Every structure is written in C-alpha cells, then in structure tokens.
C-alpha positions as a Markdown table, in Angstrom:
| # | Residue | x | y | z |
|---|---|---|---|---|
| 1 | Met | 72.8 | -23.8 | -208.0 |
| 2 | Ala | 69.6 | -21.8 | -208.1 |
| 3 | Phe | 67.8 | -20.3 | -205.3 |
| 4 | Arg | 64.1 | -19.1 | -205.7 |
| 5 | Ala | 63.6 | -16.3 | -203.3 |
| 6 | Gly | 60.2 | -15.4 | -202.3 |
| 7 | Arg | 58.6 | -18.9 | -202.6 |
| 8 | Lys | 55.1 | -18.8 | -201.7 |
| 9 | Tyr | 54.9 | -22.1 | -199.8 |
| 10 | Arg | 57.5 | -23.9 | -197.9 |
| 11 | Asn | 57.5 | -27.3 | -196.1 |
| 12 | Tyr | 59.6 | -26.3 | -193.0 |
| 13 | Leu | 61.8 | -29.1 | -191.6 |
| 14 | Tyr | 63.6 | -26.8 | -189.0 |
| 15 | Ile | 63.1 | -23.3 | -187.7 |
| 16 | Ser | 65.4 | -21.8 | -185.0 |
| 17 | Asp | 63.2 | -19.6 | -183.0 |
| 18 | Ser | 66.1 | -18.6 | -180.8 |
| 19 | Lys | 68.1 | -17.2 | -183.8 |
| 20 | Val | 65.0 | -15.5 | -185.2 |
| 21 | Asp | 64.3 | -13.8 | -181.7 |
| 22 | Met | 67.8 | -12.6 | -181.5 |
| 23 | Leu | 68.0 | -11.2 | -184.8 |
| 24 | Leu | 64.6 | -9.6 | -185.2 |
| 25 | Pro | 65.2 | -6.5 | -183.2 |
| 26 | Gln | 68.6 | -6.1 | -184.8 |
| 27 | Val | 67.5 | -6.4 | -188.6 |
| 28 | Ala | 63.8 | -5.6 | -188.4 |
| 29 | Pro | 63.3 | -3.4 | -185.4 |
| 30 | Gly | 60.0 | -2.1 | -186.6 |
| 31 | Phe | 58.5 | -5.5 | -186.8 |
| 32 | Gly | 55.4 | -6.0 | -184.6 |
| 33 | Arg | 55.5 | -2.5 | -183.2 |
| 34 | Arg | 52.3 | -1.6 | -181.6 |
| 35 | Arg | 50.2 | 0.7 | -183.9 |
| 36 | Thr | 47.1 | 2.5 | -182.8 |
| 37 | Gly | 44.9 | 4.4 | -185.1 |
| 38 | Glu | 41.7 | 6.3 | -183.9 |
| 39 | Ile | 39.0 | 7.7 | -186.0 |
| 40 | Gly | 36.6 | 10.0 | -184.3 |
| 41 | Val | 33.4 | 11.4 | -185.6 |
| 42 | Asn | 31.5 | 13.7 | -183.2 |
| 43 | Ala | 28.1 | 15.0 | -184.1 |
| 44 | Gln | 25.4 | 16.4 | -182.0 |
| 45 | Val | 23.9 | 12.9 | -181.5 |
| 46 | Val | 26.3 | 10.4 | -182.7 |
| 47 | Ala | 29.9 | 9.8 | -181.5 |
| 48 | Phe | 31.9 | 7.1 | -183.1 |
| 49 | Arg | 35.5 | 6.0 | -182.2 |
| 50 | His | 37.3 | 3.2 | -183.6 |
| 51 | Thr | 40.6 | 2.0 | -182.1 |
| 52 | Arg | 42.7 | -0.7 | -183.6 |
| 53 | Glu | 45.9 | -2.2 | -182.1 |
| 54 | Ser | 48.0 | -4.8 | -183.6 |
| 55 | Ala | 50.2 | -6.4 | -181.1 |
| 56 | Pro | 53.6 | -8.1 | -181.9 |
| 57 | Ser | 52.9 | -11.1 | -184.0 |
| 58 | Asp | 53.5 | -14.6 | -182.4 |
| 59 | Asp | 53.6 | -16.2 | -185.9 |
| 60 | Arg | 57.1 | -17.7 | -186.3 |
| 61 | Val | 57.0 | -17.9 | -190.1 |
| 62 | Arg | 56.2 | -14.1 | -190.3 |
| 63 | Arg | 58.9 | -13.4 | -187.9 |
| 64 | Leu | 61.4 | -15.5 | -189.8 |
| 65 | Asp | 60.3 | -13.8 | -193.1 |
| 66 | Ala | 61.0 | -10.4 | -191.5 |
| 67 | Val | 64.5 | -11.5 | -190.6 |
| 68 | Val | 65.2 | -12.8 | -194.0 |
| 69 | Arg | 64.1 | -9.5 | -195.4 |
| 70 | Gly | 66.2 | -7.6 | -193.0 |
| 71 | Leu | 69.3 | -9.5 | -193.9 |
| 72 | Glu | 68.6 | -9.1 | -197.6 |
| 73 | Lys | 68.4 | -5.3 | -197.2 |
| 74 | Arg | 71.7 | -5.3 | -195.3 |
| 75 | Gly | 73.4 | -7.3 | -198.0 |
| 76 | Asp | 74.5 | -9.9 | -195.4 |
| 77 | Leu | 73.4 | -12.9 | -197.4 |
| 78 | Gly | 76.1 | -15.0 | -199.4 |
| 79 | Thr | 75.9 | -18.4 | -201.0 |
| 80 | Pro | 77.5 | -21.7 | -200.0 |
| 81 | Asp | 80.3 | -21.2 | -202.5 |
| 82 | Gln | 80.8 | -17.6 | -201.5 |
| 83 | Pro | 79.4 | -17.2 | -197.8 |
| 84 | Gln | 79.1 | -13.9 | -196.1 |
| 85 | Ser | 78.1 | -13.8 | -192.3 |
| 86 | Phe | 75.0 | -15.5 | -193.3 |
| 87 | Phe | 74.4 | -17.7 | -196.6 |
| 88 | Arg | 71.5 | -19.3 | -198.2 |
| 89 | Gly | 70.9 | -21.7 | -201.1 |
| 90 | Arg | 69.0 | -24.8 | -202.5 |
| 91 | Leu | 70.9 | -27.9 | -202.3 |
| 92 | Ser | 70.3 | -31.9 | -202.1 |
| 93 | Met | 71.1 | -32.9 | -198.7 |
| 94 | Arg | 70.8 | -35.8 | -196.5 |
| 95 | Trp | 69.9 | -35.1 | -192.8 |
| 96 | Gly | 69.1 | -36.7 | -189.4 |
| 97 | Val | 70.0 | -36.9 | -185.7 |
| 98 | Leu | 73.8 | -37.6 | -185.0 |
| 99 | Ala | 73.2 | -39.5 | -181.9 |
| 100 | Ser | 76.1 | -40.0 | -179.4 |
| 101 | Gly | 74.9 | -42.6 | -176.8 |
| 102 | Glu | 71.8 | -41.2 | -175.2 |
| 103 | Asp | 72.6 | -37.7 | -176.5 |
| 104 | Thr | 70.2 | -37.0 | -179.4 |
| 105 | Ser | 70.4 | -33.3 | -179.3 |
| 106 | Leu | 72.2 | -32.6 | -182.5 |
| 107 | Val | 70.4 | -32.5 | -186.0 |
| 108 | Tyr | 72.7 | -32.3 | -189.0 |
| 109 | Phe | 72.1 | -31.4 | -192.8 |
| 110 | Gly | 74.8 | -32.3 | -195.2 |
| 111 | Gly | 75.4 | -31.8 | -199.0 |
| 112 | Thr | 77.7 | -30.4 | -201.5 |
| 113 | Thr | 77.6 | -27.9 | -204.2 |
| 114 | Gly | 80.6 | -29.5 | -206.2 |
| 115 | Arg | 82.8 | -26.8 | -204.9 |
| 116 | Thr | 81.9 | -26.7 | -201.3 |
| 117 | Val | 81.1 | -29.4 | -198.7 |
| 118 | Val | 78.1 | -27.9 | -196.6 |
| 119 | Gly | 77.2 | -29.1 | -193.2 |
| 120 | Leu | 74.3 | -27.4 | -191.2 |
| 121 | Gly | 73.9 | -28.2 | -187.6 |
| 122 | Gly | 71.7 | -27.2 | -184.7 |
| 123 | Ser | 69.5 | -28.3 | -181.8 |
| 124 | Arg | 67.1 | -31.0 | -182.6 |
| 125 | Ala | 64.4 | -29.2 | -180.6 |
| 126 | His | 64.1 | -26.8 | -183.5 |
| 127 | Thr | 63.0 | -29.5 | -185.9 |
| 128 | Leu | 59.3 | -29.2 | -186.6 |
| 129 | Gly | 57.4 | -31.8 | -184.6 |
| 130 | Ala | 60.5 | -32.8 | -182.5 |
| 131 | Ala | 60.0 | -33.9 | -178.8 |
| 132 | Pro | 61.8 | -32.0 | -176.2 |
| 133 | Asp | 65.5 | -32.7 | -175.8 |
| 134 | Ala | 66.3 | -35.7 | -173.6 |
| 135 | Glu | 67.8 | -35.4 | -170.2 |
| 136 | Gly | 71.5 | -35.3 | -170.4 |
| 137 | Ala | 71.7 | -32.9 | -173.5 |
| 138 | Pro | 74.7 | -30.6 | -173.4 |
| 139 | Ala | 74.4 | -27.4 | -171.5 |
| 140 | Leu | 75.5 | -25.3 | -174.7 |
| 141 | Ala | 72.9 | -25.1 | -177.5 |
| 142 | Arg | 74.1 | -27.3 | -180.5 |
| 143 | Ser | 73.9 | -24.1 | -182.6 |
| 144 | Leu | 76.9 | -22.7 | -180.9 |
| 145 | Leu | 80.3 | -23.6 | -182.6 |
| 146 | Pro | 82.1 | -25.6 | -179.8 |
| 147 | Ser | 78.9 | -27.6 | -179.0 |
| 148 | Leu | 78.3 | -28.3 | -182.6 |
| 149 | Leu | 81.9 | -29.5 | -183.2 |
| 150 | Gly | 81.9 | -31.4 | -180.0 |
| 151 | Gly | 78.6 | -33.2 | -180.9 |
| 152 | Leu | 80.1 | -34.1 | -184.3 |
| 153 | Gln | 83.2 | -35.5 | -182.9 |
| 154 | Leu | 81.5 | -37.5 | -180.3 |
| 155 | Asn | 79.4 | -39.4 | -182.9 |
| 156 | Pro | 80.9 | -42.9 | -183.2 |
| 157 | His | 80.7 | -42.8 | -187.1 |
| 158 | Val | 82.4 | -39.5 | -187.3 |
| 159 | Arg | 84.9 | -40.3 | -184.5 |
| 160 | Ala | 85.8 | -43.7 | -186.4 |
| 161 | Leu | 86.4 | -41.7 | -189.7 |
| 162 | Leu | 88.5 | -39.1 | -187.9 |
| 163 | Asp | 90.6 | -41.7 | -186.3 |
| 164 | Gln | 91.6 | -42.6 | -189.8 |
| 165 | Glu | 92.8 | -39.3 | -190.6 |
| 166 | Asp | 96.4 | -38.1 | -190.7 |
| 167 | Pro | 97.6 | -38.5 | -187.1 |
| 168 | Glu | 99.5 | -35.1 | -187.5 |
| 169 | Leu | 96.4 | -33.1 | -187.7 |
| 170 | Ser | 95.9 | -31.2 | -184.5 |
| 171 | Pro | 92.8 | -32.2 | -182.6 |
| 172 | Gly | 92.2 | -28.5 | -181.8 |
| 173 | Gly | 93.2 | -27.1 | -185.1 |
| 174 | Asp | 91.0 | -25.8 | -188.0 |
| 175 | Ala | 92.0 | -28.8 | -190.1 |
| 176 | Ala | 90.6 | -31.3 | -187.7 |
| 177 | Asp | 87.5 | -29.2 | -187.2 |
| 178 | Leu | 86.8 | -29.0 | -190.9 |
| 179 | Ala | 87.5 | -32.7 | -191.1 |
| 180 | Ala | 84.8 | -33.4 | -188.6 |
| 181 | Val | 82.5 | -31.1 | -190.7 |
| 182 | Tyr | 82.7 | -33.1 | -193.9 |
| 183 | Arg | 83.0 | -36.4 | -192.1 |
| 184 | Gly | 79.7 | -35.7 | -190.5 |
| 185 | Val | 78.3 | -35.1 | -193.9 |
| 186 | Glu | 79.7 | -38.5 | -195.1 |
| 187 | Ala | 78.1 | -40.2 | -192.0 |
| 188 | Leu | 74.6 | -39.1 | -192.9 |
| 189 | Leu | 72.4 | -42.0 | -194.2 |
| 190 | Gly | 69.1 | -42.1 | -195.8 |
| 191 | Pro | 67.7 | -40.4 | -198.9 |
| 192 | Ala | 68.6 | -37.0 | -200.1 |
| 193 | Gln | 66.0 | -34.3 | -200.1 |
| 194 | Thr | 66.2 | -30.9 | -202.0 |
| 195 | Val | 65.9 | -28.2 | -199.4 |
| 196 | Glu | 66.2 | -24.4 | -199.1 |
| 197 | Phe | 68.1 | -23.1 | -196.2 |
| 198 | Leu | 69.5 | -19.9 | -194.6 |
| 199 | Ala | 72.4 | -20.2 | -192.1 |
| 200 | Lys | 74.8 | -18.4 | -189.9 |
| 201 | Arg | 78.3 | -19.0 | -191.0 |
| 202 | Leu | 80.4 | -20.7 | -188.3 |
| 203 | Leu | 83.4 | -22.2 | -189.9 |
| 204 | His | 84.7 | -21.9 | -193.4 |
| 205 | Gly | 88.1 | -23.0 | -195.0 |
| 206 | Pro | 89.9 | -25.4 | -197.5 |
| 207 | His | 89.2 | -29.0 | -197.5 |
| 208 | Pro | 91.6 | -30.8 | -195.2 |
| 209 | Asp | 92.8 | -33.0 | -197.8 |
| 210 | Pro | 95.1 | -31.0 | -200.1 |
| 211 | Ala | 94.2 | -33.3 | -203.0 |
| 212 | Val | 90.6 | -32.3 | -202.9 |
| 213 | Asp | 89.9 | -29.0 | -204.7 |
| 214 | Ala | 87.0 | -27.9 | -202.5 |
| 215 | Ser | 86.0 | -25.8 | -199.5 |
| 216 | Val | 84.3 | -27.0 | -196.3 |
| 217 | Leu | 81.5 | -24.9 | -194.7 |
| 218 | Leu | 79.8 | -25.2 | -191.5 |
| 219 | Gly | 76.7 | -23.3 | -190.7 |
| 220 | Ser | 73.8 | -23.1 | -188.1 |
| 221 | Pro | 70.5 | -22.8 | -190.0 |
| 222 | Leu | 67.7 | -20.2 | -189.4 |
| 223 | Tyr | 65.5 | -22.5 | -191.3 |
| 224 | Val | 65.6 | -25.4 | -193.6 |
| 225 | Ala | 62.5 | -26.2 | -195.8 |
| 226 | Gln | 61.9 | -29.1 | -198.3 |
| 227 | Val | 61.2 | -28.0 | -201.8 |
| 228 | Asp | 59.8 | -30.1 | -204.8 |
C-alpha cells in the first residue's frame, strides 16, 4: 500500500477540527504565533514605519497540515498494518452514515489492506458539507471510543451480524469490540473510493475469528480525502 505524502491537492471528505485544535498546540506550538516586524527610517524630513502582524490562521487546511508535519517530526505516524499512536495510509474504502433510528451522528469508513481490517469512525458533523447533528445525538462525541463502539453496536445491520457471533464472546470484551469494528465495515454499502487518511489509533487486535489471519484496527480520523 503506497501513500504519497505531500500531495498538492486533496478532495477532503472529512476534517476533524476538534482534533486539530487539540493537537495543534502540542505538536506545532509555534504555528500562528503573532509576528511583528518593524522597519523604521528616520530622516530630517521623512519618517517611515511599516508594521506587519500576522494573526493566527483560521484556515483549517493549513492548521491540519501543521499538525501532520508535527506528527511526522515526532515519529508518531504508523501504517494500518503497523499502527502507532496515529496511523495514515491510502486505501479503497466504503463509507457512510451508520444510522441507528433517528441518530445519524456516526460516519464510518471501512476497508482492508489484506492484512488488516480498518474501520474509521467519527462525528458526522466533521464531514465537509454536513448539516448539524440532529437532536437526540449522543452526549459523547463519536470520535471517543465508548461512543464510537456504542454507535456501531446500535446499528441494526451490525447488531444483527453480532447476534450471529459465538455467544461465548463477552459483550464487554475486546473480542466483541473488535467484532463490532469489522462487522461495521461489512455493513457499509455503496461504491468503494480510494482515500487518504490520518487517524488516531483507538483499538487494535487480532481478528476475533481465529481462522482469519488478519488484524482489526479502529481509528478516529483527523482527515479523510478522496484521491484519483
């Protein structure tokens, strides 16, 4: 799986401003710092002073790029097959809102590298062009692990598949959580798109089916972007 770092253009599908805002002062503390330069020329008749200030940028893409560069410098970026605290890659994925009744707060991306089943989940509000979340959305953001897993397991398609699993799987155990992740990937419909992404690792472990030689990985994306 190849990932082309530093692409000049991206068609962003999802950007989590909340994660970017949280990480920016930690990994790129100098970004957006006010800078003031003064040039003064004083003559008998002419005085010139030029002051330039650059305020912190509100450009979400520049802020995101600063976070990505900061994570790269710290060596915190892995791959889906070898994730670190964060991982990034390029993968064919299906995606959409995993609705549960009137709750449409969870957007989910799913695909596989051949070695790892990858699920990426977060709040639908971070999808570019999305309307605000409907009333009745969960109190916890969907990028948080308990809320994300809860949203997956409440989806009727995922729930039906999980109900067919080995009854000895503990509902609160890692095996059941990992099963929800890959069943969520299986529940996604529609055409696959090739996307680039960078995500925070939330859950990683062996496939719950011992007959399957693969891992399961759950992350919450900082961004997902469609590529050609």
